[in-house]
C-alpha positions, 0 to 999 in steps of 0.5 A: 331865764323863766320860760314864757309858759311858766309865767303864764301858769304862775299868773293863772294860778295867782288869779285862781288863788285870788278868786278863791280868796275873794270867794272865801271872803264872801262866804267865810265867817264874818267878824261879828263876835256875838248876835247883832240886830240890824233894822232895814227901813222901808225903801233902804238901799243896799248901800244904806244897809251895808253902812248899818251892817258895818256899824253893827260889826256884822261885816268888816267893810261896807265898800267891799260888801257892796263889791262882792254883793255885785259879783256874787249876790245876784240883782234881787232887791233886799227887803225891809225889816229887823234881821237878827244875825248870828255871830260870824255869819258870812256876808253871803248869808247876810245878803241871802237873808235880806233878799228873802226877807228872813226877818226876826219873828217876835211872838206874843203868846196868849194862853187858853183862858187868859182874861182880857186884862192880861191880854192888854198887859201882854201886848203892852209888854211886848217889845218893839210894838208901838202904840197902845190898846184898851182892854179888848172885849172879853172873849174876843181874842183867840188864844195862840202865838202871834208873830209881829215885827219891830214897828208893828202896832199893838192895835194891828196885832190885837186886830189879828187876835180878834179876827182869828177868834171870829173866823174860828168861831164861825167855822166851829159853829158850822160843825156844831152838833144838833140839838146843843144847849146854846142857840148862837155863837155868842152863847157858845163863846160864853159857855166855852169860857166857863168850860175853859176856866173849870178844867184844864184837863183836855180829856174831860173838857167835853164831859164838863161841857156836857154838865153845863149843857144838861143844866141849861136844857133843864133850866138849872142854874149852872152854879159855876164858881168862876162866874161868881168871881169874874165880876169881883176881879174881872179875871184876876185871881181871887186869892181867897174863898168865895163868901156866902154874900158873893154867892148870893149877889145879884149881877149879870154873871153869878150863876148861883143866883140865876139860871142861864148863861152869864151876860158875857164871857169870863175869859178868852177860851181856846179852840178845844173848849169852843169845840167841847161846847159844840160837840159835848160828850154823850153824858147825863151828868149834872154835877162834878167835883174835884177828885184830888188828882187834878181832875174831876168826878161826875154824877148824874144824881144829887145823891151821887154828887153829895157822896163824891163831895164827902170824899173830896172833903175827906181828901182835903182834911187828910191834906190839912186843907180843912 
């Protein structure tokens, strides 16, 4: 005959084992064989979310999930959003993610110097955004990576991009160097867009900015090739050499045919190019030309510049480009 004490011990052990198994069910690996995505709409209850999780294969049973959530999950409400759940994620981690709002953050990235026609294209191609937007004003978008969630509108993401540019330009303008060549934040933005297009080498941005600043102060034409191309392609690659007729064309952008700044930006410049224009290098340079290594060589006088151009042509001839 089994002693009462032994029976009680067995019951206690069974209870402990049961609790352990339940806890393991809650915190152990879930049934999902691959990453699944679940969208919890605004106002959705945990019951509705559990049904979605079961349908997606993230949990084995919605009823069991709800029961375990009451036992182990606390009382914090879940938050709406899109959740990307990895394979075999536990029920505990699922609830924690939903209670803490760890939603999937999607990104749309705008590189420095991207023209606005391509900003519109990137927004159009961004998955899970809604609505449409027109081509934004050139120079109105601050290049960066912007996060969004499923269901956000393209207009709201564009507004964030443009708000970021407005704020950064205003802050940078306050830090400007005394005596610079531009008189307004708008002029700084226009010149920064030219600097952005003329060099992708961070170490020479401020010197390129100095060249154009020196030319502006002397009333010299900027003679920036990207400004000639912009009214022809609106930011798309030209795909050929600039024609003589295009260098002589009279329009609001051709800085060979006029002195001063073009009528507007020719791309969306990044922070570094804006900063370079507002704090150019201490340089007397008025000219620059490619050096054959991806950078430029600078000159204070036309004679020096012509010698540098001759060297560049020699490099091109050696490469078979001329």
